[in-house]
C-alpha angles and dihedrals in degrees: 000000000000116000099230118053112244092194126065115190116198113199145144135228115266095022112135092195088054091053091052094045093046089058091053094046093047093048095048094045092048092049093050098040093246131137127224133195123213121213124192105224091204090063091069124045091209092055091044089054093044099050102023109164095348093094135162095056122176125202124191118197091348096307127106109257108170142349132201093007133029116223105215095208093050092048092050091049092049093051092045092055 
């Protein structure tokens, strides 16, 4: 696995979309030998303001990739690039 996570997954507790998206992110990262870090947007007022109700939000290599749902094929392609 790479040392630095390429994927940042912004979520919140009790979010069913986050639960679904987390499963996709975890599966893809495990398959590709990548790490991801999960950040609770409600733990930081700036993140809560920035993302609001758009969680979950996925970033790849520091750039926003998806929000609300994670498309497995797109995520695999982004990490393969």
